C-alpha positions as CSV (number, residue, x, y, z in Angstrom):
1,X,-14.3,41.5,7.8
2,X,-15.0,37.8,7.9
3,X,-18.6,36.7,7.8
4,X,-19.8,35.4,11.2
5,X,-20.8,31.8,10.6
6,X,-19.8,28.4,11.9
7,X,-20.3,24.9,10.6
8,X,-22.3,23.8,13.7
9,X,-25.1,26.2,12.9
10,X,-26.4,24.3,9.9
11,X,-27.4,20.7,9.3
12,X,-25.2,20.2,6.2
13,X,-28.3,19.5,4.1
14,X,-29.4,20.8,0.7
15,X,-32.1,23.3,0.6
16,X,-35.4,21.5,0.7
17,X,-33.7,18.2,1.7
18,X,-32.7,16.5,5.0
19,X,-29.2,16.2,6.3
20,X,-26.5,14.7,4.0
21,X,-24.0,12.1,5.1
22,X,-20.3,12.9,5.1
23,X,-19.6,11.5,1.7
24,X,-22.3,13.6,0.0
25,X,-21.1,16.7,1.9
26,X,-17.5,16.1,0.8
27,X,-18.5,15.7,-2.9
28,X,-20.5,18.9,-2.7
29,X,-17.6,20.8,-1.1
30,X,-15.2,19.5,-3.8
31,X,-17.6,20.7,-6.5
32,X,-17.7,24.1,-4.9
33,X,-13.9,24.3,-4.8
34,X,-13.6,23.2,-8.4
35,X,-16.1,26.0,-9.4
36,X,-14.1,28.5,-7.4
37,X,-10.9,27.3,-9.0
38,X,-12.4,28.2,-12.4
39,X,-14.0,31.6,-11.5
40,X,-11.6,32.8,-8.8
41,X,-14.3,34.5,-6.7
42,X,-18.1,34.4,-6.4
43,X,-20.9,35.8,-4.3
44,X,-22.0,33.6,-1.4
45,X,-25.6,33.9,-2.3
46,X,-24.8,32.7,-5.9
47,X,-22.8,29.7,-4.7
48,X,-25.6,28.7,-2.2
49,X,-28.2,28.8,-5.0
50,X,-25.9,27.0,-7.5
51,X,-25.2,24.1,-5.1
52,X,-28.5,24.0,-3.3
53,X,-27.2,24.7,0.2
54,X,-28.1,27.4,2.8
55,X,-25.5,30.2,3.1
56,X,-24.7,29.5,6.7
57,X,-23.8,25.9,6.1
58,X,-21.8,26.8,2.9
59,X,-19.7,29.4,4.8
60,X,-19.0,27.0,7.6
61,X,-17.8,24.3,5.2
62,X,-15.6,26.7,3.3
63,X,-14.0,27.9,6.5
64,X,-13.4,24.3,7.4
65,X,-11.8,23.7,4.0
66,X,-9.5,26.7,4.6
67,X,-7.9,24.6,7.4
68,X,-7.0,21.8,4.9
69,X,-3.8,21.5,2.9
70,X,-0.6,19.5,2.4
71,X,2.0,18.3,4.9
72,X,3.5,19.9,6.9
73,X,0.3,22.1,7.0
74,X,2.1,25.4,7.3
75,X,0.2,28.5,6.2
76,X,1.8,28.4,2.7
77,X,0.4,24.8,2.2
78,X,-3.2,25.5,3.2
79,X,-6.1,26.3,0.8
80,X,-6.4,30.1,0.5
81,X,-10.0,31.0,0.8
82,X,-11.1,34.5,1.9
83,X,-14.7,34.7,3.0
84,X,-16.2,38.1,3.7
85,X,-19.7,39.4,4.2
86,X,-20.8,38.7,0.7
87,X,-18.1,37.0,-1.4
88,X,-15.6,34.1,-1.5
89,X,-12.2,34.7,-3.1
90,X,-10.0,31.6,-3.8
91,X,-6.3,31.4,-4.5
92,X,-4.0,28.4,-5.2
93,X,-6.6,26.0,-6.5
94,X,-4.9,25.5,-9.9
95,X,-4.9,21.7,-9.4
96,X,-8.8,21.8,-9.4
97,X,-9.2,23.8,-12.6
98,X,-9.2,20.8,-14.8
99,X,-9.4,17.0,-14.3
100,X,-6.0,15.4,-13.9
101,X,-4.7,13.8,-17.1
102,X,-2.5,10.7,-17.2
103,X,0.4,10.3,-19.6
104,X,0.3,7.1,-21.7
105,X,2.9,5.6,-19.4
106,X,0.9,6.5,-16.3
107,X,-2.3,5.1,-17.8
108,X,-0.5,1.8,-18.7
109,X,0.8,1.5,-15.1
110,X,-2.7,2.0,-13.7
111,X,-4.2,-0.5,-16.1
112,X,-1.5,-3.0,-15.3
113,X,-2.2,-2.7,-11.5
114,X,-5.9,-3.0,-12.1
115,X,-5.5,-6.1,-14.3
116,X,-3.4,-7.7,-11.6
117,X,-6.0,-7.0,-9.0
118,X,-8.8,-8.5,-11.2
119,X,-6.7,-11.6,-11.8
120,X,-6.8,-12.5,-8.1
121,X,-9.2,-15.3,-7.2
122,X,-12.5,-14.1,-5.6
123,X,-12.4,-10.5,-7.1
124,X,-15.6,-9.4,-8.8
125,X,-14.8,-9.4,-12.5
126,X,-17.8,-7.3,-13.3
127,X,-17.6,-4.7,-10.4
128,X,-16.6,-1.0,-10.4
129,X,-12.9,-1.8,-10.9
130,X,-13.6,-3.8,-14.1
131,X,-15.9,-1.0,-15.4
132,X,-13.2,1.7,-14.7
133,X,-10.5,-0.5,-16.3
134,X,-12.6,-1.0,-19.5
135,X,-13.0,2.8,-19.9
136,X,-9.2,3.3,-19.3
137,X,-8.3,0.6,-21.9
138,X,-10.7,2.1,-24.4
139,X,-8.7,5.4,-24.2
140,X,-5.3,3.6,-24.2
141,X,-6.2,1.6,-27.3
142,X,-7.6,-1.7,-28.3
143,X,-4.6,-3.8,-27.2
144,X,-5.4,-5.2,-23.8
145,X,-2.9,-6.2,-21.1
146,X,-3.2,-9.7,-19.9
147,X,-2.0,-10.4,-16.4
148,X,-1.9,-13.9,-15.1
149,X,-0.9,-15.0,-11.6
150,X,0.2,-18.6,-11.4
151,X,-1.9,-20.4,-8.8
152,X,0.4,-22.3,-6.4
153,X,-0.3,-26.0,-5.9
154,X,-1.9,-25.7,-2.4
155,X,-3.8,-22.4,-2.9
156,X,-7.3,-23.8,-2.9
157,X,-6.7,-26.2,0.1
158,X,-5.2,-23.5,2.3
159,X,-7.9,-20.9,1.4
160,X,-10.6,-23.5,2.2
161,X,-9.0,-24.4,5.5
162,X,-8.8,-20.7,6.4
163,X,-12.5,-20.2,5.6
164,X,-13.5,-23.3,7.6
165,X,-11.1,-22.5,10.5
166,X,-9.4,-25.9,10.3
167,X,-5.9,-26.7,11.5
168,X,-3.4,-27.8,8.9
169,X,0.0,-29.4,9.0
170,X,2.5,-28.1,6.4
171,X,5.9,-29.1,5.2
172,X,7.8,-25.8,4.8
173,X,11.0,-25.2,2.9
174,X,13.1,-22.5,4.5
175,X,15.4,-19.9,2.9
176,X,18.4,-22.1,3.5
177,X,19.1,-25.7,2.6
178,X,18.3,-27.9,5.5
179,X,15.7,-25.6,7.0
180,X,12.8,-27.8,6.0
181,X,10.3,-28.1,8.9
182,X,6.9,-29.6,9.6
183,X,4.5,-27.2,11.4
184,X,0.9,-27.2,12.6
185,X,-0.6,-23.8,11.7
186,X,-3.9,-22.0,12.2
187,X,-4.5,-20.5,8.7
188,X,-6.0,-17.0,8.8
189,X,-5.9,-15.9,5.2
190,X,-4.3,-16.4,1.8
191,X,-3.1,-13.1,0.4
192,X,-1.5,-11.9,-2.9
193,X,1.2,-9.3,-2.4
194,X,3.9,-8.0,-4.7
195,X,3.2,-10.7,-7.3
196,X,3.3,-13.7,-4.9
197,X,0.8,-15.7,-2.7
198,X,1.3,-15.9,1.0
199,X,-0.4,-17.7,3.9
200,X,-0.9,-15.6,7.0
201,X,-1.2,-18.1,9.9
202,X,-0.4,-18.6,13.6
203,X,2.4,-21.2,13.8
204,X,2.2,-23.5,16.8
205,X,5.8,-24.6,16.3
206,X,7.1,-21.0,16.5
207,X,4.4,-19.9,18.9
208,X,3.7,-16.8,16.9
209,X,2.3,-15.3,13.7
210,X,4.1,-16.0,10.4
211,X,3.7,-15.2,6.7
212,X,4.6,-18.3,4.7
213,X,5.4,-18.1,1.0
214,X,3.0,-20.6,-0.8
215,X,5.7,-21.7,-3.3
216,X,7.7,-23.0,-0.3
217,X,4.9,-25.1,1.1
218,X,5.7,-28.6,-0.1
219,X,2.7,-30.4,1.4
220,X,-0.5,-29.7,3.2
221,X,-2.4,-32.1,5.5
222,X,-5.7,-31.5,7.3
223,X,-5.3,-32.2,11.1
224,X,-9.0,-32.7,11.6
225,X,-9.5,-30.1,14.3
226,X,-10.8,-26.6,14.4
227,X,-9.4,-23.6,16.3
228,X,-10.5,-20.3,17.8
229,X,-9.5,-17.4,15.6
230,X,-6.9,-15.1,17.1
231,X,-6.6,-11.3,16.5
232,X,-4.2,-10.8,13.6
233,X,-1.3,-8.5,14.5
234,X,-0.9,-5.1,12.8
235,X,2.3,-6.1,11.0
236,X,0.3,-8.5,8.8
237,X,-2.4,-5.9,7.9
238,X,-0.2,-3.7,5.7
239,X,0.1,-3.6,1.9
240,X,3.7,-4.9,1.9
241,X,4.7,-8.5,1.7
242,X,7.4,-8.3,4.3
243,X,6.4,-9.1,7.9
244,X,9.5,-9.8,9.9
245,X,7.9,-10.0,13.4
246,X,9.5,-8.9,16.6
247,X,13.0,-10.1,15.5
248,X,13.1,-7.8,12.5
249,X,15.9,-5.2,12.4
250,X,16.5,-2.2,10.2
251,X,19.8,-2.4,8.2
252,X,21.4,0.6,6.6
253,X,22.6,-0.5,3.2
254,X,24.9,1.6,1.0
255,X,24.5,0.9,-2.8
256,X,25.0,2.7,-6.1
257,X,22.2,5.1,-7.1
258,X,21.4,3.0,-10.2
259,X,20.5,0.0,-8.0
260,X,17.7,1.9,-6.3
261,X,14.9,0.3,-8.3
262,X,16.0,-3.2,-7.1
263,X,15.2,-2.3,-3.4
264,X,12.4,0.3,-3.8
265,X,9.9,-2.3,-2.5
266,X,12.0,-2.9,0.6
267,X,12.7,0.7,1.7
268,X,11.8,1.2,5.4
269,X,12.5,5.0,5.8
270,X,14.1,8.0,4.3
271,X,16.8,7.4,1.7
272,X,19.9,9.6,2.0
273,X,23.0,10.1,-0.2
274,X,26.3,9.2,1.5
275,X,29.6,11.1,1.3
276,X,30.8,8.7,-1.4
277,X,27.8,9.3,-3.7
278,X,26.1,6.0,-2.9
279,X,22.6,5.9,-1.5
280,X,22.1,4.8,2.1
281,X,18.8,2.8,2.2
282,X,17.1,1.6,5.4
283,X,15.8,-2.0,4.8
284,X,13.9,-4.1,7.3
285,X,15.5,-7.5,7.8
286,X,14.0,-10.5,9.4
287,X,16.7,-13.0,8.4
288,X,20.5,-12.5,7.9
289,X,20.7,-15.2,5.2
290,X,18.0,-13.3,3.2
291,X,20.0,-10.1,3.5
292,X,23.2,-11.8,2.4
293,X,21.6,-13.1,-0.7
294,X,20.2,-9.6,-1.5
295,X,23.6,-8.1,-1.1
296,X,25.1,-10.6,-3.5
297,X,22.5,-9.7,-6.1
298,X,23.3,-6.0,-5.6
299,X,27.0,-6.6,-6.3
300,X,30.3,-5.7,-4.7
301,X,29.5,-2.0,-4.4
302,X,26.7,-2.7,-1.9
303,X,27.5,-3.1,1.8
304,X,25.8,-3.0,5.2
305,X,26.8,0.0,7.2
306,X,24.7,-0.8,10.3
307,X,24.2,-2.9,12.5
308,X,27.6,-4.4,13.0
309,X,26.3,-8.0,13.3
310,X,24.9,-7.8,9.7
311,X,28.0,-6.3,8.0
312,X,29.4,-9.7,6.9
313,X,26.0,-11.2,5.8
314,X,27.0,-11.4,2.2
315,X,30.4,-13.0,3.0
316,X,28.7,-15.6,5.1
317,X,26.2,-16.6,2.5
318,X,28.9,-16.8,-0.2
319,X,31.1,-18.9,2.1
320,X,28.3,-21.4,2.7
321,X,27.8,-21.7,-1.0
322,X,31.5,-22.3,-1.7
323,X,31.6,-25.0,1.0
324,X,28.7,-26.8,-0.6
325,X,30.4,-26.7,-4.0
326,X,33.6,-28.1,-2.5
327,X,31.8,-30.9,-0.8
328,X,29.9,-31.7,-4.0
329,X,33.2,-31.8,-5.9
330,X,35.0,-34.2,-3.5
C-alpha cells in the first residue's frame, strides 16, 4: 500500500528551517536518490532524519521523482521508486551509485572547450569556469592546452558600436566574387561560434536580420546616429553559427559514411542510411553557392537528393570557377 502523502502538504523546507528555493530542493533530492542508489532501500523516518526534512515533504518529492526519466518517458524509462507506509525501495539508479568518470580523451575534450570559452574577450578569467578547469587540468597532467582565437581587425569597433547602439556602415565581401556590398547595419552583438566571430545585426539594405562573418568585413565606418534596439529573432539565439533566415531550405545530401565528421556541425535532423550504403544527411542551406562549395569539398560521391533546384549546385560552382580560369588564361 502506498503511503498517502502529497508534495503540496509540506513547505519543502528542512526541519527547523524555512522554505527552500527550487535549487536547494533539487540538490537535496539528488542527494537522497544517490543515497538510495547505494543502499537500495531505507526507512522513510531514517531518510527524513539523515537529510533534515519532514517525512510528508520527503515522500511527496520522491513520488514526484518517480515521474521523471528519459525520453520517450515510457514506464521502462522512469525512475523506479516504491514508497510504502514505512520504506522506500529504489531500482535502476545504477548511474547514481558513483560519480561519473571521464576517460582521458573525454577530459581533454572538456578542457579544450573550456579553454576556448575562456579565450573569448570579456569572459571572467578567474570565475567558476576557470576554477573548474584548473582542477581538471591538475588531474590530466601538468601540460596545459593553449587555445587562441585570432581577433579580427574590426572586432573592437563593432563590439563598441553594439554597446553604444550606434549605426555603422560596413563593406562586406560575399561568398561569391563580385558580391561585395556596402551596408548600413544596426549592430546587436558580436558573438564567437564554432571557432569564428560573427556580427549579429539588422541590415537596412536587406531589411532584415543577418549574421555577418567578421573576416569578410573589409571596412567599418561610424554613421554618427543611434538607433532603437529591435527584438532579436529566435534563429540568432541558438548555439549554432548558421542562421539562414526565412529563405533557408533543408537539403538532403547523400555522402559516404566516412565523410560524416565533415558535416556533423551542419546536421539539421535525423541521419539515415540509404539503400546504397551512403548516409542521407539533412543540411540547412541559405545559399546555393555555399552548398555547391561544400559538395565539391565532399567529393564526387556526395550529391543532393532533394530539393531538385539544388541538385546541380556543385556543377554550377565548378562551372563558374572554370569560366574564370579560362578568362584569366585568355
